[in-house]
N, C-alpha and C positions, 0 to 999 in steps of 0.2 A: 443849125437847129436853134430855135428860140424857146424861151420859157412860155408855157401855155397861157399863163395869166398876165404876164407883164410884157411879153415880146422882147425881153432882154436875153441876149445870147449868153451862154456860159463864159465865153471869152470876154465879153463886155463887163459882166459882173465881176469876174476875177481881176480884170484890169482896174476897175473901180476900187475894189478892195485893196489891191496892191498900192494904189496911189493915196488912199485915205486913212489907212490904219497906222498905228504906231509900230516901231520896230519889234516890240514885244506885244503880241496881240492874240486874242481868242476871238474867233468868228463862229457864230452859231447860225445855222441855216436849217429851216424846216423844209424838207424835201418831200413833196407829195407822190413820189415814185412815178413820175411821168416821163422818164427817159433821158433826162439831162445830167444825171448824177455822174456818170462815167467821164464825160467830157469835162465837166466842171472840176472833178477830182484831179484829172490830169493837169488842168490849168493851175490849180492851187498847189499841186505837187511841184510844178515848175517854179512857183514863187517861193518854195521852201517851207511850206506848211506840212505839218504832220496831221493826221486825221483819225478820228474815231467815228463810228456810225452806231446809232442805237435805234432799233426798230420801235415805232410808236404804234400801238394798237388802240389806245384810248386817249382822249384829250384830258389834260389836267383840269381839275375843277369839276367839269360837267360829267366826265366819265363817258362821253359820247364816243362811239366807235370811230376810228380813224385809221387809215392805212398810209404809212409814210415812214420817214426816218428823220432823226435829229442828227445833223452832220456837225461835228465839232472840229474846227481847224485851229491849230496852235502853232505859233511861230515865236521863237525867242532869238534875240540877237547874240 
């Protein structure tokens, strides 16, 4: 499965993050609820990240309607 807008697979994105972040890291991803979250979460879990998810119903600033989630991954050494 690939991301709808970028063509990047959950595996490729998690590998990129794993290679490029510091040992202590916070990663924020805005997920538009298009079906890649479960696979990406499993990949990030395997890399040792904890996660929280926050539903987003409006965009900050403009207040425009939005359907998605803010995914916050945290890893400490």
